[in-house]
C-alpha positions in Angstrom: 92.1 82.9 84.1 91.4 86.4 82.7 91.8 89.6 84.8 88.7 91.7 85.5 87.5 93.9 82.6 88.7 97.2 84.0 89.1 100.3 81.8 92.7 101.3 81.5 93.9 104.6 80.2 95.0 120.0 110.4 95.0 120.3 114.1 96.9 123.1 115.8 96.9 122.2 119.5 99.8 120.1 120.9 98.6 116.5 121.7 100.7 114.1 123.8 101.2 110.5 123.0 99.4 109.6 126.2 96.3 111.6 125.1 96.4 109.8 121.8 96.5 106.4 123.4 93.8 107.2 126.0 91.5 108.1 123.1 92.2 105.0 121.1 89.2 103.1 122.4 86.9 105.4 120.6 88.8 104.9 117.4 88.5 101.1 117.8 84.8 101.3 118.4 84.4 103.5 115.3 86.4 101.1 113.2 84.5 98.0 114.3 81.4 99.6 112.7 83.0 98.9 109.3 82.9 95.2 109.8 79.3 94.3 110.5 76.2 96.5 110.0 74.7 97.5 113.3 72.7 100.4 114.7 71.1 103.2 112.7 72.5 103.0 109.1 71.3 104.3 105.8 70.2 101.1 103.9 68.9 103.0 100.9 71.3 106.0 100.5 71.2 108.6 97.7 74.5 109.6 96.3 75.4 112.8 94.4 77.6 110.8 92.1 79.0 107.3 91.7 80.2 106.3 95.2 82.7 103.6 94.2 85.0 106.1 92.4 88.1 104.8 94.1 87.6 101.2 93.0 88.0 98.0 95.1 90.9 96.0 96.5 91.7 92.9 98.4 94.7 92.0 100.5 96.5 89.9 103.1 95.3 86.5 101.8 95.0 83.5 104.2 94.1 79.9 103.3 90.4 80.5 104.2 89.9 84.2 103.3 91.1 87.7 102.4 90.4 91.3 103.3 88.0 93.1 100.9 88.2 96.9 100.7 86.3 99.8 99.2 85.5 103.4 100.1 82.4 105.4 99.4 83.4 108.7 97.9 81.1 110.2 95.2 83.2 113.4 95.2 86.5 112.1 96.4 88.5 115.4 96.2 86.0 117.1 98.5 86.2 117.0 102.4 84.5 113.8 103.5 84.5 112.5 99.9 81.2 114.2 99.3 79.4 112.0 101.9 77.0 113.0 104.6 78.1 112.1 108.2 75.7 109.2 108.7 76.9 105.6 108.5 76.0 103.7 105.3 75.1 100.1 105.0 77.2 98.3 102.3 76.5 94.8 101.1 79.2 92.5 99.7 79.4 89.2 98.0 82.1 86.7 97.0 81.5 84.3 94.0 83.4 81.5 92.3 82.8 83.0 88.9 83.2 86.4 87.3 79.5 86.6 86.4 78.8 86.4 90.2 76.3 83.6 89.6 77.8 81.2 92.1 77.9 83.2 95.3 79.7 81.5 98.2 79.8 84.3 100.8 77.8 87.5 101.4 77.1 90.0 104.1 76.8 93.6 105.1 79.2 96.1 106.5 78.9 99.7 107.7 80.8 102.5 106.1 81.4 105.0 108.9 82.1 108.7 108.6 84.8 108.5 111.3 86.9 106.3 109.0 86.1 108.2 105.7 83.3 105.7 104.8 85.9 103.0 104.1 85.0 99.3 104.4 87.3 96.5 105.5 85.6 93.1 105.3 87.6 90.1 106.6 86.1 87.2 104.7 86.6 83.7 106.0 85.2 80.3 105.2 86.7 80.2 101.6 88.6 77.4 100.0 92.4 77.5 99.9 94.4 78.3 96.8 91.3 79.4 94.9 90.4 82.4 92.7 87.2 84.3 93.6 85.4 87.5 92.5 83.9 90.0 94.8 81.6 93.1 94.6 80.0 95.7 96.8 76.7 97.5 96.7 75.4 100.6 98.4 71.8 101.6 97.8 71.3 101.0 94.1 74.9 101.5 93.2 77.2 98.6 92.4 81.0 98.6 92.6 83.3 97.3 89.9 84.2 93.6 90.3 87.5 92.6 91.8 89.4 89.3 91.6 91.2 87.8 94.5 92.9 84.6 95.6 93.2 82.7 98.8 96.6 81.4 100.0 97.4 77.6 99.9 97.0 75.6 103.1 100.0 75.8 105.4 101.0 72.1 104.9 101.1 72.3 101.1 103.9 73.1 98.7 102.6 74.8 95.7 104.3 74.3 92.4 104.5 78.0 91.6 104.0 81.5 92.9 104.0 84.5 90.6 103.9 88.0 92.0 105.1 91.5 91.3 106.4 94.2 93.6 106.4 97.9 93.2 106.9 101.2 95.1 107.3 105.0 94.8 104.4 106.2 92.7 104.4 110.0 92.7 101.1 110.8 90.9 102.1 114.3 89.9 105.4 113.2 88.3 104.1 110.7 85.8 101.4 108.3 84.5 100.8 104.9 85.9 101.5 103.1 82.6 103.5 100.4 84.6 100.3 99.5 86.4 98.5 99.1 83.1 101.0 96.5 82.1 101.0 94.9 85.6 97.2 94.5 85.5 97.6 92.3 82.4 100.2 90.0 84.0 99.3 86.5 85.3 100.0 87.1 89.0 98.9 85.5 92.3 99.5 88.7 94.3 101.2 92.1 94.3 103.5 93.4 97.0 103.7 97.2 97.5 106.8 98.4 99.4 105.9 102.0 100.2 105.6 105.6 99.1 102.1 104.9 97.9 101.5 108.7 98.1 103.7 111.7 98.3 103.1 114.4 100.9 104.7 117.5 99.3 102.8 119.8 97.0 103.1 119.8 93.2 106.6 120.4 91.8 107.7 122.2 88.7 108.1 118.8 87.0 104.5 117.8 87.6 102.6 116.5 84.5 99.3 116.2 86.3 98.4 117.9 89.6 98.2 115.9 92.9 97.8 118.9 95.2 99.3 122.3 95.5 100.2 122.2 99.2 102.1 119.9 101.6 99.6 117.8 103.6 99.4 117.6 107.4 95.8 116.8 108.6 93.8 113.6 108.1 91.5 115.4 105.6 94.6 116.4 103.7 95.9 112.8 103.6 92.4 111.5 102.6 92.2 113.9 99.7 95.7 112.9 98.5 94.9 109.2 98.6 91.6 109.9 96.7 93.6 111.6 94.0 96.0 108.7 93.7 93.4 106.0 93.9 91.2 107.7 91.2 93.8 106.5 88.7 92.2 103.7 86.6 95.4 101.9 86.0 96.1 101.7 89.8 92.5 100.5 90.3 92.9 97.8 87.7 96.1 96.5 89.4 94.3 96.4 92.7 91.3 94.6 91.2 93.4 92.0 89.5 94.8 90.2 92.6 95.3 90.6 96.3 97.9 93.0 97.6 100.4 92.8 100.5 101.3 96.4 101.5 103.7 98.2 103.8 104.7 101.8 103.9 107.9 103.8 103.8 108.3 107.5 104.6 106.2 109.6 102.2 102.9 108.1 103.6 103.7 110.6 106.4 106.7 112.8 105.7 110.1 112.4 103.9 112.9 110.7 105.8 111.0 110.7 109.2 112.4 108.4 111.9 110.0 107.2 114.6 108.7 110.4 116.2 111.3 112.7 114.6 110.4 114.7 111.5 112.8 115.4 108.7 113.4 118.9 110.0 112.7 119.1 113.7 113.1 122.9 113.6 109.9 123.1 111.6 107.8 120.8 113.8 107.7 119.9 117.5 107.5 116.2 118.4 103.8 116.7 119.6 102.8 118.3 116.3 104.6 115.6 114.3 102.8 112.9 116.2 99.6 114.6 115.2 100.7 114.4 111.6 101.8 110.8 111.9 98.5 109.9 113.4 96.7 111.5 110.5 98.9 109.8 108.0 98.5 106.4 109.6 94.7 106.7 109.9 94.4 107.7 106.2 96.7 104.8 105.2 94.6 102.3 107.1 91.4 103.8 105.6 92.7 103.3 102.0 94.5 99.9 102.2 93.1 96.3 102.4 94.4 95.7 105.9 93.0 93.6 108.8 91.8 95.0 112.1 95.1 93.9 113.7 96.6 96.9 111.8 94.0 99.4 113.2 95.9 102.5 114.2 95.9 103.8 117.8 96.7 107.4 117.4 100.3 107.7 116.1 100.9 104.0 116.5 100.0 101.3 114.0 101.2 97.6 114.0 102.1 96.9 110.3 104.8 94.3 110.5 103.3 90.8 110.0 103.9 87.4 108.3 102.0 85.9 105.4 102.6 82.4 104.1 102.1 80.9 100.7 102.0 77.3 101.9 105.5 75.8 102.5 106.7 77.5 99.4 107.3 81.1 100.7 107.0 83.1 103.9 106.6 86.8 103.5 108.1 88.6 106.5 106.6 92.1 106.0 108.7 94.8 107.8 108.2 98.4 109.0 111.6 100.2 109.0 110.1 103.7 109.7 108.0 103.7 112.8 110.7 102.4 115.2 114.0 103.5 113.8 116.7 105.7 115.4 117.2 109.1 113.8 119.4 109.2 110.7 123.0 110.5 110.9 123.7 113.7 109.1 125.0 114.3 106.5 122.9 111.7 104.8 125.9 110.4 102.8 129.0 109.4 104.8 132.0 107.1 104.7 132.1 104.1 107.1 132.6 105.2 110.7 132.7 103.4 114.1 129.6 105.3 115.2 127.6 103.3 112.6 128.3 100.2 114.8 126.5 101.7 117.9 124.5 98.7 119.2 121.8 101.1 120.5 120.9 102.2 117.1 118.0 100.4 115.4 116.0 100.4 112.1 113.5 97.8 113.3 113.2 98.3 117.0 113.8 95.5 119.6 110.3 94.0 119.4 110.1 93.8 115.6 113.6 92.4 115.4 112.8 89.6 118.0 109.6 88.9 116.0 111.5 88.6 112.8 114.3 86.4 114.1 111.7 84.1 115.8 109.7 83.8 112.6 112.8 83.1 110.5 113.9 80.4 113.0 110.4 78.7 113.0 109.9 79.0 109.2 109.6 75.7 107.3 109.2 77.5 104.0 111.5 76.9 101.0 112.0 80.7 100.6 112.0 83.4 103.3 111.1 86.7 101.8 111.8 90.0 103.6 109.4 92.5 102.1 110.7 95.9 103.3 111.6 99.4 102.4 115.3 100.4 102.1 118.4 98.7 100.7 120.0 96.1 103.0 123.1 95.7 100.8 125.8 98.1 101.6 126.0 100.2 98.5 128.9 102.6 97.9 127.3 105.6 96.2 130.5 107.6 95.6 132.8 107.1 92.7 136.5 106.6 93.3 138.4 105.5 96.4 136.1 107.4 98.9 133.2 105.3 100.1 129.8 107.0 100.5 127.0 105.2 102.3 123.4 106.4 102.7 122.5 106.9 106.4 118.8 106.5 105.5 119.3 102.9 104.5 120.4 99.8 106.5 124.0 101.0 106.0 123.2 103.8 108.5 122.3 101.1 111.1 125.3 98.9 110.5 125.3 97.0 113.8 121.7 95.8 113.3 122.4 95.1 109.6 125.3 92.9 110.6 123.2 91.2 113.3 120.6 90.4 110.7 123.1 88.9 108.3 124.8 86.9 111.1 121.4 85.5 112.0 120.7 84.4 108.5 124.1 82.8 108.3 124.4 81.2 111.7 120.8 79.9 111.8 121.1 78.7 108.2 117.8 80.3 107.2 116.5 78.8 104.1 116.9 80.9 100.9 116.6 84.5 102.2 115.5 86.9 99.5 115.1 90.7 100.3 112.6 92.8 98.4 113.3 96.5 98.5 111.9 99.8 97.1 112.7 103.4 98.0 115.6 104.3 95.7 113.9 104.7 92.3 116.5 102.4 90.7 116.7 98.7 89.8 119.4 96.7 91.6 120.2 93.0 91.8 122.5 92.3 94.8 124.3 89.5 96.4 124.7 90.3 100.2 127.9 88.8 101.6 127.8 87.0 105.0 131.0 88.8 106.1 130.3 92.6 106.0 134.1 93.3 106.0 134.7 91.3 102.8 132.5 92.5 99.9 133.8 89.5 97.9 132.8 86.9 100.6 130.2 84.3 99.7 126.6 85.6 99.8 124.2 84.8 102.6 121.1 86.4 100.8 120.1 88.0 97.5 118.3 91.3 97.2 116.1 92.7 94.5 115.5 96.4 94.6 112.7 97.7 92.4 112.6 101.0 90.7 109.8 103.5 91.0 106.5 103.4 89.3 106.9 107.1 88.4 109.0 108.9 91.0 111.9 110.9 89.6 110.2 111.0 86.2 111.4 109.5 83.0 114.3 107.0 83.5 117.0 106.4 81.0 119.0 103.3 80.5 122.6 104.5 80.9 125.1 101.6 80.5 128.2 103.6 81.5 126.6 104.8 84.7 125.4 101.2 85.5 128.9 99.8 84.9 130.4 102.4 87.3 127.9 101.5 90.0 128.7 97.8 89.6 132.4 98.5 89.6 132.2 100.2 93.0 130.2 97.3 94.5 131.3 93.7 94.0 128.0 92.4 95.2 125.9 94.4 92.7 125.2 92.3 89.6 122.7 94.7 87.9 121.7 98.4 88.0 119.2 100.3 86.0 117.5 103.7 86.2 114.3 103.3 84.2 110.8 103.2 85.8 108.6 100.1 86.2 108.1 97.1 88.5 109.6 93.7 89.2 108.0 90.3 88.5 109.0 87.2 90.3 108.3 83.5 89.8 109.0 81.1 92.7 109.2 77.3 92.7 110.6 74.9 95.3 113.8 74.7 93.3 114.3 78.2 92.1 113.5 81.9 91.9 113.2 83.9 88.8 113.2 87.8 88.7 112.3 89.9 85.7 113.0 93.6 85.8 110.0 95.1 83.8 110.6 98.6 82.7 108.9 101.4 80.7 111.1 104.0 78.9 109.0 107.1 79.9 106.2 108.1 82.3 105.7 111.8 81.5 103.4 110.8 78.6 101.0 107.9 78.2 101.5 104.8 76.1 105.0 103.6 77.1 105.8 100.0 76.0 106.9 97.4 78.4 110.4 95.8 78.3 112.1 93.1 80.3 115.4 94.8 81.0 117.1 91.9 82.8 116.3 88.5 84.3 118.0 86.7 87.1 117.6 83.2 88.5 118.5 82.0 92.0 118.8 78.3 92.7 117.4 77.0 96.0 120.3 76.5 98.5 122.7 78.8 96.5 122.3 82.5 97.2 123.9 83.6 93.9 122.5 85.6 91.0 122.6 83.9 87.7 121.7 86.1 84.7 119.3 84.4 82.4 
């Protein structure tokens, strides 16, 4: 089935957490307006330019429906997206064919000024495991078409699932050529693991501007998302299949931990919570997420579980919002303080939710879609061991608790998907953390960045050194790109898809390495 024909080429007053939460009811009321048209809305609006400039998207597929997303923004880089404050009526329809001649669902929604005139439609009543097309209309303006797919029924075991995962797409550092290639793939869905935007201003290495200043307010974050989502390659990848999304740190601020900013000397907790609330609101406004993820001030429930029949369960994690602060310096040798049982990267409630979901799962494969490396990777050459305190290795007690749970509960085929580090890695994670050569309890695939860090170079000697320092590492690569996976009841295939450069357009696509995992055997076999 062919992909859609898409062209490719702040507040200053301190605000307490209690005040945020007390005001959340008004935020909820405003957000509900984006689901069904009600009240005084403009049914025949006039726009100063094409309002669907940021494209369309779908996400979080269920057996009977998906979330459909768009945002009205005729002048996306202006405050308010170039929209007037009044709510706008937006109609939508879902069809069985690309020509939109066999419409199966239709309705109206309200694009509300309080939520940047974004629209989140939770469509239900669709058939499972089916491809559909969708489209929006506001006034006389019609959006591009998007293609989406419902999940299989819970009791079924599909023969195959094909998806890609990606992360870390600094707009200013490079072009989204990887997304141009991804949009041409035959995929059932896309998983995004964070750093969808970057919050700092343009750097000296920028090849296209994404904003001169660091962002703090909700209008700042909205403009940054508008710049990123104006990229036609990214729009094409969104329009090709449904996405499952989670964030990392740059959607708010680099290396933040819960309510603690990267540099507490620059920002009080109260001001950082203001910033976090702004980042979370803009994230919700621009992602195809359900109302269950609606932010309440500086809090947003993002961890969730999505099933692809009995073939795969995606346990989508949030390792930023609830974590303990990172140790300093960021690179350290192993130390008993890393085993402090009070330190957490998930938080108690999310950890209990994850363990309960793993225990109850009847899926052939259990996928942890999350942000930072779970494998303990030595990043220092020679006899001295250097572990990153921003990764799971900085929360060693909880990391060991997770691995023990996978081992002791005999969780079926755990596979970890990771972003964050701008390198490709294929890891076997040993059940015994004190024995790097112990049998593996899980496999981990770490995807490189779409653009972040700029052009990557394949450096065999550097890769060999990384593998020599880490017995569980079977592959390492420093190019840019994404990772494609094919899952069947009997096996898992991962292709590391890379592009040789991002600082200019037109990079070709390569498959740098392929690994296969047999069901019941958490070992990486190079194909």
